N, C-alpha and C positions, 0 to 999 in steps of 0.2 A: 607725175603726181604733183611735184613741186610747182611746175609751171601752171597747172590747173589751179592751184591755190592762189598763185600770184594773179592770174587772170580773173579769178572769182573775186578777189579782194578789190581789184581795180573796177570791175563792173559794179559791184555792190556800192562802192563809194561814189561812182559816177551817177548811179541811179538816185542817190540821196540828194544830189544837187538840184536846187530849184531856181537858181539865178542864171541869167543869161551870160554869155561870154563877153569879155571886155572888148573894146574897139581895137583895131589893128595896131595902133601905136602903143597903146597900153599893154597889149598882149606881147609885143616884142620886148618891151621893157621888163615885164613880169617874167617872161621865159628866160631872159638873160640873167635876171636876179636869182631865179630858181636854180639854174645851172651853176651859178656862182656858189650858192649854198652847198651844193653837192661837191663841187670842186674844192671848196674850203675844207670840207670833212676829209677828203682824200689827201690834202696837203698838210693836215694837222699833225703835230708831233706829240700829242698827248691825248689820253682818253677824255680829259676835261674839255679840251678844245673841240674834240669830235662831238661830245655830248651837247655842247653849247648850241649846236644847230637845231636841237630838238626843243619843242615847246616845253614849258615847265611841267606840264602834265602829259607829255608825249609818251608814246609806247613803241617799243622796239622788239620785234619778234624774229628769232632765228628758228626756222622750221625744225621741230624735234626737241626744242628747249622751252622752258617756261618763259613767258613774256617778261620784259623789264618795263615797269611802269614808273614814269617820272624821271626827270633829268638826272637826279642823283643815282637812281638805280641803273639807268642806262650807262652812266659813267663807270659805275662799278662793273657792269657787265662787259663793257669794252676792255677795261683793265684786266678782267678775269680771263680774257682770251690769250693773254701772253704771260710768260713767266717773268720774274724780276730780271732786269738786264736785257729784256727784249722789247721789241716794238713792232707794230703793224706798219708795213710800208706798201703804199699803193703804187703799182706799176702802171696802171692805166684806168681810166674811167670813160665809159661810153654811155652818155645819156641818150638812150634810144628814142624816147618820146616824152614830150611834155604836153599834158592835156589840161588846158585851163578850163575849169568848170564854171568859174565866175571870176569876178575881180578880186576875190579873197580865198579861193579854193583851187587846188591843182593836184594832179596826179603825175607821177613820173615813173618810167620804167628804165632801169639802168643795168649795166654790166660793169663790174670792176674786176681787175686782176690784182692780187696782192700777195705778199709773202710776209712771213715773220722773220725779222732780223734779230738773231740771238747773238749778242755780244759781237756784232760786226759781221756775222756770217748769215747769209741769206738762206732761208729754208725754201722748200719747193713752192712754186707759184700755185695759187688757188684762184678759181673763178667763182664769182659771186653775182648772182642775179638778184635784184631787189626792186621793190616797188615802194614808192613813198606817196603819202597823202600829206600835202602841205597846206598851211593856212597862213594868211597874212595877218600879222599882229596889228594892234592899234597904232603902233608907230610906223607901219608900212613895211616892216621886215618880214620876209618869208621864213617860216619855221616848220620843221617836220613835226606833224602831229602823230603820225603812225608810219612805221616802216616794217616791212616784212622781207626777210632775207631767205634765200634758198641756196646756201653755200653748197655747191655740188661736191665738195670735198669733205663735208662734215656730216 
């Protein structure tokens, strides 16, 4: 069911795009920049740095939970995943696909493995599939406008 939701979200967002895809050189540059946004999240050491990848009015959804709307709420949501003295540690990130809808819109499908580090002790590894809808801001930076997660362990 979770995978159906992810695929449905991706298809719905793709259907909304009306602009053509960028040229090959721009596409390569954009794909690399988008992958870097996702890599930066997984290498972040704080909820604030993780949330910074989202647009100011971005939305973050974890299947089975109420959505977090806006960067401040997303930061609180990320912080709420861990207890004081613990943090989220990403063990791996695999960006399965980047779909450039236009020169300013893209979709990604990714899988991450992470664990919660509580006072220096690693908890069990968790696998998380997620899809992102990204937009390019006026300054040319890619930001996550919408993310849906299907944490298979939660």
